VOBA-872769 format. One record per residue: residue in three letters; y, z, x of N, C-alpha, C in turn. Coordinates in steps of 0.02 Angstrom, whole numbers, plus 50000, padded with zeros to 5 digits. Layout:
# residues N
AlaYZXYZXYZX...
***
This chain:
# residues 373
Met508904790050013508994795050063508384801050048Thr507974802850097507734808050092507824813750099Ile507784819550061508064824550066507714830450106Arg507904833050148507634838250190507734844950180Ile507304847150172507104854750132506894861250181Gly507114866850183506824873050208506534877050170Ile506104882150188505834887150130505844893250160Ile506244898250118506444903950159505834908350100Gly505544910350121504934915650098504504912450091Tyr503714912950106503134907750091502424912050058Gly502614914250002502274919549960502044913249916Gly501794915849883501404910349817501764904949786Met502474907649768502984901949755503324896449809Gly503344901049863503664896949919503054891749924Arg502714893049946501894888149948502004883349897Tyr502114885549841501954880349778502704875149783His503154878749788503794874649797503704867649851Ala503414871949922503444865049978502964861349953Phe502394860749922501774855949915502064850649865Glu502424854149813502794851149765503334845149791Phe503594849049844504234843549845504084838049889Arg503414839749939503164836649970502824830149929Lys502674831849888502194825749825502764822649806Ile503384823349798503824817449753504364815149817Gly504034815849881504444812049928505024816049976Ala505094823449964505674827550003505284828350070Glu505554828850112505354830850190505464840450182Ile504794843350198504914849950217504884851350290Val505444852850333505604853350394505694860150432Gly505454864850387505584871050430505394878350367Ala505284884150389505254889050358505344896550380Val505424900050364505604907550353504974911950339Ala504724915450375504434922250348504364926850397Asn504274932150371504194938350388503724942450458Thr503104938450441502624942050478502364935750517Glu501854937950568501394933550607500924928150573Gln500704933350530500224928950471500404923450445Thr501024925550416501274921950357501724913950396Ile501974915350483502004909450514501564905050528Asn500924907650558500354904550562499984900950515Lys500114903550450499854899650383500304893650368Ile501114895650394501564888950363501424884950418Gln501204886350491501274880550546500504878650522Asn499824880650496499374878850497499224873350436Glu499644875050381499644870850301500174867050305Leu500744867950335501294861650325501424859450375Asp501114861050445501214858950510502124856350527Ile502364862350522503144861350522503464869150559Pro504024867750599504054875350635504244879950570Ala503924887250592504164891850547504504897650586Tyr504944901950577505364906550606505454912650562Arg505534915950625505844923650593506444925750564Ser506804921250590507464922750563508044916350510Leu508394917050489508684911150449509154907350496Asp509574912350535509934908550583509334901950635Lys508874903250643508594898050688508424891750640Leu508224894950583508084888750522508764882850534Phe509204885050504509864881550497510054879750560Lys510024882850619510214880550694509654876250712Asn509124876150695508564870350727508384865750688Asn508694864150627508574860050590509144857250542Lys509394849950531509764847550474509534848950413Leu509804852450382509394852850300509864850350241Asp509654847950210510204845450151509914852350089Ala509454856250085509464859350028508694866950062Val508744871950041508204877350045507964879249980Val507474880749975507104885449934507134893149943Val507324897449895507354902749916506804907749877Ser506144909349901505684913949853505594919449901Ser505984922449914506144929749940506014934049902Pro505784941249935505754945949870506544947049842Asn506514948849777507164947249754507714950749779Ala507744956549797508364959949824508414954649887Leu508134951649905508534947949972508814942049941His508654940349871509024932949861509714930749873Ala510064935849858510884936749853511014934049933Glu510844939049982510884937850053510574930150090His509994928950067509704922350079510154916850052Val510424914749978510634913849946511424911149981Met511574916349998512374915250027512464912750082His511794913250108511884911550201511804903250191Ala511294900550154511184895950134511764890350104Leu512094892250068512714890650045513164889250095Asn513344894750132513674896550190513574890450242Ser512984887150252512674882750294512754876750249Asn513104875350214513294868450157512654866350131Cys512054870350117511444866650082511364870150007His511104864549976510954865349913510524870849888Val510354874649844509884877949860509634878249783Leu508814878649784508394881649728508214888649720Cys508374892749691508254900049675507734903149648Glu507204905549676506674907949621507104913549573Lys506794915249506507154920849472507064926249484Pro507404931449480507994931049450508384930449503Leu509134927249484509524925149523509854931149591Ala509734935549553509994943949616509674950449561Thr509774953249586509554960849550510094965249539Thr510794961749533511304964349513511684960949483Pro512094961349419512614955949414513334955649450Lys513274959449474513894958749541513644953249585Asp513084954349630512884947749683512694942149636Ala512614940949572512484935549544513154932049538Ile513534936449531514164933149508514504930449580Glu514434934449627514684931049690514394924649725Met513744925449705513314919449712513444912149673Val513654913949622514054909149586514674903949614Lys515154911349614515804908749651515654905649719Cys515074908049765515084904849829514924897149819Ser514534896049772513964889149762514794885149725Lys515224886849695515764882449674516324882349718Ala516474886949771516934886249843516614880349878Lys515914881449893515714876549933515464869449900Lys515464869949841515274863449800514534861749810Arg514144866749825513324865249811513184868149770Ile512444864549760511954865849706511724871849694Leu511784876549660511324883149655510864882649585Met510314881949601509874881249529509494885249520Leu509194887149462508824893349449508034890049435Ala507534891749464506754888749456506624893149390His506854893049332506544892749271505994887649250Asn505514887949278505064883349254504884880549179Leu504994886749124504744886249060505294881949038Arg505754879549054506274875349019505964870249023Phe505514866049093505264860249094504744856549073Leu504514863149028503674862949008503844857448950Pro503454852848924503514847348899503644847248837Asn503334854548795503554858348734504194861848713Ala504294864448776505094867248778505644861448782Leu505294855648818505914850248817506094847448748Leu505274847448726505454844748637505814847848607Ala505674856348617505964860148568506754861148573Thr507104858548643507604858248640508054852548613Lys507804846848609508004841348579508024843348520Leu507384845348486507544848548406508044851148401Leu508104858048431508754861648425509454858748435Lys509444855348465509954851848486510214846348418Lys509784845648392509924841848312510144844948257Arg509994851948283510164857248231509634857948178Cys509014855948196508404856448150508304862548109Leu508504867148136508354874248127508974876148081Gly509484873148086510134876348060510344879848107Gly510724886848092510964891248144510414897148144Ile510414897348207509854902148227510054909648224Tyr509804914148184510084921248189509684925148221His508994923448228508514929948260508114927748319Ala507884929848370507324926848406506994932548415Arg506184932048438505814937548441505404933948510Cys505444936248580505144933648629504644938848644Ser503974936648680503744942048713503164939348770Trp502974942448813502394941548863502024947548878Ile501364948248849501044955648865500454954148904Arg500184957148945499714956148989499284963848989Asn498754962348977498214969048957498354971849026Arg497984969349093498064971249145498294965849202Gly498824964749222499164959249257499764962649311Ile499574967649338500094968249399499954964949439Pro500534961249456500494955949518500804959949604Ser500044957849634500174961149700500284969449699Leu499894971849692500144979049670499994983749717Gly500544986649748500884989449809501084986349856Asn501364978249833501554975349874502354975349850Trp502894969349865503624972149837503794970949764Phe503194968449730503374966349677503264974049641Thr503054978449657502974986249624503454990349659Asn503724989549710504324992349749505164990949718Arg505264995749687506014993749648506584991849704Lys506634994049761507054993949807507134986149818Leu506394983949836506354975749846506324969649810Ser505974973249729506014969949667506594969549622Gly506864974949627507574977049561507204980449499Gly506484979949478506264980849435505674979149419Gly505124980049374504524977649368504274973449311Ala504004975049244504004968849211504374965249175Leu505004969149163505594963049146505804959549193Ile506064962249253506314956649288505794951949317Asp505094953849313504764948149344504464942149311Ile504204944949237504044940549186504324940349119Gly504784945949097505214946749058505724940849054Val506034940849144506434935349133506394930049106His505944927249114505644921549099505644919349007Val505444923448978505494922348902506174925548890Leu506444929648906507224930848905507544925048908Asp507664920348970507874914148974507744909648921Leu507154908748920507114902748854507184904148790Ala507214909048781507384912948697508134910048695Trp508524913548740509184913148748509434904848744Tyr509094900748772509394895248785509294891148729Phe508644893648695508524888748630508914890248569Met509374898148594509744899948538510284898348544Gly510584894048600511164889348621511634894848665Lys511414899748711511474904048766512174907348738Pro512244910748683512734915348647512724920148715Leu513474922748720513534928548743513374936348726Pro513074938948764512874945948766513284949948728His513304953648671513704959448646513464966648685Ser512794969948654512594974048677511884974448682Thr511584978848683510694980348687510514986048697Ser510024988248667509764994448667508934993048699Gly508684996448753508114994748787507735001348807Gln507054999448816506825004748848506135004148893Ala506125007248955505765005149001505355008949006Tyr504635008349017504175014149028503695012249066Ala503525018049127503205016749182502505022449179Leu502245018549138501475024749111501005024249155Phe500845017449186500485016249240500515017849302Glu501165020849316501245022849385500975028849405Lys500825032649343500615040649343499815040949363Arg499645034449348498885036749340498625028949401Ile498875026749438498825019149449498335017749504His497835025249531497265023649561496815024149515Glu496945023349458496325022849405496415016349365Tyr496715013149394497105005149379496515000949370Thr496254996749323495674992549326495914985749311Phe495784982049386495974976949392495494971049329Gln495924967349310495554961049274496024954949298Lys496594954849297496974947449316497394950449338Met497524945749406498174947849448498174942049497Trp498884941849510498914934649567499294938849636Gly499134936449691499384941449757498824945449770Thr498944946949825498434951449881498594959249855Lys498034962649836498194969649828498254974249892Val498814978449906498754981949954498364988649963Asn498074989650004497294993750011497434999849990Asn498035001650039498255009350006498715011049943Leu498825004249906499215005949831499915005349856Gly500215006349924500835006749925501175009949890Ile501665005349854502195009449794502315006449734Met502225009049682502085007249610502675012649586Asn503355010849585503675013049572504345010049506Val503865005549443504255001949433503995001349357Glu504334998449301504224998649240503504993749232Asp502964995949190502414992249176502604988949104Phe503004991249051503164989648992504014990048977Cys504204985448938504824987348916504964983948861Ser505354985948798505734983448742506334983248730Ala506624978148686507354978648698507764974248629Phe508174975548603508504972848554509274971148588Val509354965748597510074962548602510364959748557Arg511054961348545511574958548511511954953548528Phe512094949248505512684942948543513324941748503Asn513804939148517514334940248507514534935048452Asn514124932048439513904927448363513594929448319Thr513364936348307513064940148269512284938648262Ser511964935248301511474933048311511194941148371Thr510394940848347510054944948384509294941648413Leu509074947548458508514944548525508024951048522Gln507474950148514506914955748535506504953648571Leu506244957048613506044955948678505404963348701Glu504904959948705504304964648733503954961448780Val503834965848833503524962348893503284966748930Ala502664966548952502124971348988501564966849040Trp501524972149090501194968349145500374972249128Ala500564979249092499834983349091499984986749026Val499424984848980499444988648915498864990348899Asn498564993548856497794995948810497974991448758Gln497954985648751498064979948693497834971548726Arg497744968748700497484961848703498104959148745Asp497824951548785498434948848819498794944848770Ser499364943448760499784937948736500364935648763Asp500084928648781500294923348824501214922548802Cys501644920748845502284918448829502224914348744Arg502774918448721502894917248649503594918148632Ile503874914248570504734914348557504404911648499Glu504814916548460505034913748377505774913048353Leu505854907248330506664906248309506544906748245Tyr507254910248225507304911348156508074907248110Gly508004902448085508514898548073508794898748003Asp509294898247979509304898047899509264892647863Asn508984887247904508714880847875508114879347897Gly507704882447949507014881947960506874887148003Gly506174888648040505924890948090505574886848146Leu505484890548193505134888248251504524892848281Ile503974890248317503824894948363503464890748412Trp503564896348469503534890348557503004895248572Arg502564892048613501934896048661501804892148711Arg501904894448750501534888948832500914884948816Asn501114877448830500574875848829500314875248762Gln500624874648713500194874848641500774870648603Gln500444869448553500914863948507501484868648471Leu502144865648466502724867448429502354868648346Val502574875248326502574876248267503194875548224Leu503424871048181503954872348129503954873348058Phe504524877948044504284878747964504994876847938Asp505044874047873505424871247828505924874647779Ser506314873747765506794878247731506554881147669Lys505914878447653505554880147592505084884347625Gly504954887447674504514890947715503814886147724Lys503854881147706503224876247730502994875147802Arg502484875847815502204874947892502204868147911Val502464865547978502494860447993502244859848059His501634857948083501354857648153501694850648190Ile501804850748259502064846248285501534846548360Pro501144839648357500844840548399501224841948483Gly500724842448529501074843848590501074836948632Thr500654834048618500674825448643500894821448569Ile501374817448595501704812848528501844806548559Pro501334800748568501544796348585502044789848568Glu502274790748497502884788548485503314792448442Asp503354790948386503994794948359503524801948310Ile503974806348295503834811848259504104812148186Cys504474808248173504704810148114504294809948050Gly503784806848051503224805348004502984812047992Arg502874817248033502714824248029503184826648018Leu503934826748013504474832747983504494831747917Leu504484835847871504764837147800505454838447816Thr505604838947732506174842047720506564848347754Pro506864849847786507454847047803507624843847861Phe507054840547889507084835447961507124828047921Arg507234826047884507134820647879507924816447909His508274819547939508814816147981508664815248043Leu508034818148077507814815348127507514807948121Asn507474806648063507004799948070507044794648104Lys507624794248149507654788848195507564791848281Phe507284798048274507244802448344506634799748367Leu506484797948427505904794848441505814800248524Tyr505394803648524505334806848591504504808048613Lys504444805548667503824805948717503624811148755Val503054813048737503174820848770502414820148840Asn502714822548887502134821848946501574825048927Asn501024821748929500304826248895499984830848962Arg500244831649001500094836549045500364843949055Leu500044845748983500634852848956500474858048999Asn499984856049044499804863849103500204862249167Cys500484858049166500934855149224501754858749226Gln501604865549220502624866949193503054863949243Asn502924864149306503474862949353503554854949391Asp502994849549360503044843849371503694839549368Asn504144843249320504904840649328505374841649363Met505304849149382505724853149405505994852049470His505564848749511505824847849582506104840649587Thr505824835949546506284827649540506924831149516His506924835749461507584837149450508174839749475Phe507764842249526508234846049570508614840449631Ile508054835249639508364831049684508674827249651Asn508674825749599509134821649556509834824649544Val509934830049530510534834649529510964835049593Ile510644835849646510744833849727511284827449724Asn510854820849697511034814249686511524812249640Asp511944818949614512154817749558511944810349494Lys511234811749495510824807949444510954812149383Glu510944817249371510684822149310511264828249317Asp511474832049267511564838049273511124842649253Cys511454848049302510844853849312510754856149239Leu510074857249252509754859549183509774867349183Val509754870349251509674878049240510114880749295Pro510794880749274511404883249332511234889849332Ala511564892349403511584897949427512004903249366Ser512354899649348512844903449282512374906849228Asp511944902049211511454903849162511014912849198Gly511054911249258510574917949278511084923549285Val511674922849295512164926749279512104929749222Val512204927049172512104930849104511414934849082Thr510854931549096510134934549090510074939549132Gln510534940949212510484946749231510764951549221Glu511354950849175511814956049145511334959449082Ile511164953849038510804957448995510234960449034Ile509784959549079509264963949099509574971849147Asp510064970349164510284976949186510514979949134Gly510944977649092511094982049034510344984148988Ile509744982748991509244985048966509154990948997Tyr508964989949077508894996749113509495000749113Arg509964999149112510525005049101510425007049035Ser510265005448970510155007648906509645012248914Ser509055010048956508355012748959508735021348987Ser508845021049049508995028049088509605031149047Ala510025028348997510605033548967510375036048910Gly509855029548864509515033048809510035032048760His510425027248758510545024848699510975015848701Glu511175014848664511365007848661511885006548726Ile512025000648736512645000648783512924992248755Thr513594993348784514034987948756514084983548829Phe514154976348832514454973448879515154973148887Asn515514972148949516054970248957516314962348922
***
């Protein structure tokens, strides 16, 4: 059965999802946008009806699912509308801008018996899938600490657009790119429940944004610079109920070098370093470094030293297209709808990460550690 999908929000990610779903045979039947320019773009690129309102999208089309890729502050409204229209939903990160909204969205999806999946694309990277397999085999033993970071030298997205407007985005670097590495590190750790956090968010470039030098930025700069009232850097420390801890650093702009997504895991029986589109690096219980290539045609057991010998029957093939991080995500979403797979990124995960992000912002404002309920 062909899945019929609508697109809510046709920015960079909405456009991406539309074309990726078309590649795997889904039918994109309609889209919603808020400007005449974007509506014309949808009609020209996809040759489908485009609307200004959600009501018209659902009234004029028989939909099985929708992609929500609107500004963060609109996610809750748009997801709830779709769920109440009996549609499955693939929602861009973050799930919402408040834990309260995130919880209500999950409750609604359960009440309507509809899939609500988060588009955390890093979980679908081949080396992330491989790391997940290894961690489920407890190759590191118990993980007691993780470090995660994503540092951009000059990478404020769509400066002056909704990304840098707190009312629409809910925050800056932390909620935009920090949520990616936070989610993946937390997922690698086994998804422990958070106990407390201490964080600090900095909005230093806001004070001199007219002097900002563009080097790398996706999206379109607003000529008059619009609004820039969100953080450009954030650091945090999170304690979990199982006594494990996590350290986070994330930046849109710093006077330092770029450092792409990176996660380090500390286990009592080994360690692991994950970097986007690069080889995994393992350390055994004696501190010896063990490299695992990103593309493994057959069996990895020959490359694993003590204490990893219990994996000697473990075979895993990795897609060698390491730079195509989302090519499994859209197929997975369709399979989840068709009851062929369990959801890899359920919205309930987004509730926890949203609680952590909210806690970090609250800690920064209060100037001290906060404890979660």
